[in-house]
C-alpha positions, -999 to +999 in steps of 0.1 A: -125+402+205-142+369+212-119+341+221-117+315+193-115+279+206-094+258+182-092+220+186-060+205+173-061+168+164-040+146+167-020+170+190+009+147+196+023+149+161+051+171+150+025+190+130+003+195+161+033+207+181+041+233+154+004+245+154+007+249+191+039+269+188+024+291+161-008+299+180-003+296+217+007+332+222-021+347+201-042+366+225-076+357+211-070+320+205-075+292+230-060+258+219-074+225+229-049+197+221-067+164+216-050+131+208-056+094+207-023+090+226-007+107+256+028+117+244+045+150+239+014+171+235+005+169+272+038+187+281+032+217+258-006+222+254-021+241+282-054+223+276-049+187+266-073+158+261-057+123+257-069+089+246-096+104+223-105+078+197-133+056+184-139+022+167-152+037+135-156+069+116-193+075+124-187+071+161-156+093+159-177+121+143-202+118+172-173+119+197-159+151+181-193+168+181-197+159+218-163+175+225-171+204+203-202+211+223-186+206+257-156+228+249-174+253+227-150+246+199-151+270+169-125+255+146-109+221+139-072+221+129-060+188+115-025+178+125-020+148+102-027+138+066-053+113+076-073+138+097-070+165+071-089+141+049-112+129+077-123+164+087-128+174+050-148+142+043-171+148+073-171+186+072-209+189+069-214+166+098-190+183+122-203+212+142-172+234+139-154+250+110-127+228+095-094+245+086-081+231+054-088+222+018-118+204+004-124+166+003-114+162-034-080+180-029-073+159+002-081+127-016-056+135-044-030+145-018-034+113+002-028+090-027+005+091-045-011+071-074-040+096-077-015+124-076+005+108-104-026+102-125-040+137-119-009+155-130+002+130-156-001+154-185+014+185-169+051+177-172+059+183-135+063+147-123+091+122-124+088+093-149+062+068-136+064+030-141+030+013-137+046-021-133+081-034-125+084-049-160+082-014-175+113-001-156+139+006-183+166+021-161+177+017-125+179+031-099+142+039-093+124+052-063+096+032-046+072+047-021+039+036-006+008+048-025-005+060+009+021+071+033+039+099+051+075+109+057+101+083+048+080+052+059+083+025+034+104+043+008+134+028-009+159+034-037+159+002-058+191-005-078+182-037-096+154-062-105+162-085-076+158-057-051+125-048-067+112-083-063+122-084-027+106-050-020+073-058-036+071-092-020+054-078+011+022-073-010+018-036-002+008-011-028+038+009-041+044+036-066+075+032-088+090+064-102+122+077-117+149+083-091+156+120-085+192+125-075+191+162-068+186+183-037+152+183-021+131+214-014+098+223+003+075+251-007+052+263+021+021+278+006-011+297+015-043+301-005-071+324+006-108+318+005-110+333-030-085+308-044-057+333-046-022+319-040-009+345-015+024+330-004+050+305-017+080+301+005+109+281-008+133+263+015+160+237+012+157+205+031+194+204+041+191+175+065+163+150+068+156+124+094+127+099+091+112+120+064+112+151+086+133+181+077+155+188+107+177+215+091+162+239+065+170+273+052+150+298+031+160+305-005+146+326-033+117+310-052+129+298-086+105+307-115+102+270-124+090+261-089+067+292-088+051+278-119+045+244-102+029+262-072+006+281-096-004+250-115-012+231-083-032+260-070-050+263-103-060+226-106-069+219-070-091+236-044-067+246-017-077+268+013-054+280+040-020+264+046-005+237+024+029+227+010+046+206-017+080+191-022+102+191-053+135+175-063+158+179-093+161+151-118+193+142-137+189+171-161+184+196-133+146+201-138+124+204-108+099+175-103+069+173-079+074+146-053+042+151-033+020+178-018-001+180+014-030+200+026-018+206+061+008+224+082+044+212+078+064+207+110+092+230+098+069+258+087+084+274+119+111+288+095+087+312+077+068+319+110+101+333+122+104+354+091+070+370+098+046+347+079+026+326+104+007+303+081-014+285+107-026+319+120-033+332+085-055+301+080-076+311+110-078+347+098-090+334+065-118+314+082-127+346+101-130+363+067-103+387+075-083+403+046-051+384+041-019+404+040+015+388+039+043+402+060+078+387+054+111+400+066+139+400+040+167+381+057+182+347+055+172+322+082+181+286+090+165+264+115+180+232+130+157+209+149+166+182+176+148+164+203+138+187+231+133+179+268+101+185+286+094+173+322+067+166+346+077+165+383+056+149+410+062+177+434+041+207+445+057+238+462+045+270+477+078+288+479+107+290+456+140+298+474+169+306+452+206+315+454+220+345+434+257+342+424+261+316+396+224+307+398+205+338+388+238+351+374+261+333+349+296+346+345+286+380+359+256+382+335+220+371+338+212+335+333+182+338+310+168+304+317+167+311+355+149+344+348+124+325+326+116+303+355+113+332+380+089+351+359+068+320+353+067+314+390+057+350+396+028+345+371+017+316+393+017+339+424+043+317+442+066+337+465+103+339+454+128+342+482+164+351+475+192+339+498+227+351+489+262+354+502+270+380+475+302+397+485+294+431+469+266+457+472+236+436+462+214+466+454+240+479+430+245+445+414+208+441+409+206+476+394+235+468+371+218+437+358+184+454+356+168+430+380+139+445+400+144+436+437+105+435+439+107+403+420+116+387+453+091+385+482+121+385+506+158+390+503+182+374+528+217+387+524+240+365+545+273+380+557+283+351+579+286+313+573+253+305+588+236+276+570+209+285+544+188+256+557+178+277+588+162+303+565+147+278+540+130+261+570+110+293+577+090+290+545+060+269+536+066+238+513+098+252+497+120+241+469+157+253+469+178+262+439+216+267+443+246+259+422+266+249+453+265+212+461+274+219+498+245+244+501+220+220+485+232+191+506+228+210+538+192+220+529+184+184+517+198+168+549+183+194+573+149+202+557+143+173+533+128+196+506+135+191+469+168+208+459+180+217+424+213+226+408+212+253+381+216+226+355+182+211+366+162+244+362+148+232+328+130+205+347+110+231+367+098+251+337+063+246+326+064+246+288+026+247+286+027+284+296 
């Protein structure tokens, strides 16, 4: 099958990172992460272009077309609300397929006021107050007309707080405060307008508007009806989602919807429904079939560490006990590194003082000795530095401070404790 080149923009967002996670291991897809910044994307996208921007929309369209031609891009995958709208608006001017819904749907999604007006007669929205004077009961919820996440939102408990909030002159939407639990519904609509998937999940913990702990639940009929209504009235294509919350009487109310990937769609991806990939299949005119495992799943998200080291090495020299092994079992992170290094055709040299039969131990742990270019099994107290010195541009990994210090002092090559292995892993691969 022909390789499909997919440009993700802006690749530094949580959305862009999830698109990368969803597609980077698909054999026929090559991702090009592109961003106006140079942040986390460069650590995880194999192919990354930073500082890509322009002074105005027209120039930006031209820049995209230049990059599309240079990199033979087939599809554009938006990774923010703004660029879901931008790509949809300029779809006929861009020389690649745009993954996402049409311009009209994006315009409704991007404005909380237009959303409120569009669904005003459908009975799915919280009560709306056009002006502060019309608020008849506090607390109320105030959010920017155009915004994302938790930026600018506030629960207002009295008129004085309202005056203070509105004093900044920004455009806000004032609605009924919804005290209930918050939920997200991850959706997929195919090219024929059929709503193929609606996955309900509870936003159990939220930070800065991003769900950092979520779990799947059965889809309530009332929420399924909201999904069906949205799909009926708008022109979705591919991945999208919406959020609901219960009001004081326990009824679900629509908070907002978006025409893009959600960062925590990873939950349903790990249940078997890869919505970004289905969006590409739909653009390729493949028949869409939903595959979802029937088990409960919960995901918890936190900051993750990615590193770039200013070193190059031609040989990886590593200890065995308590480095490749951990409490008489395999250390999986070490093995991740070793196989990654093998893929890079860098020799792996094992130096060990293992007190038992090494062949039997390797066999017991199902470690192929051919993983190592050379094995040095030391039976005396000779320093490991004398062996490390034999190899070209080495790095040395050992859980022992004494062994590392000897190599560092005698050879001067970079040395790593087992706790620093994560810094050597290339997360772009």
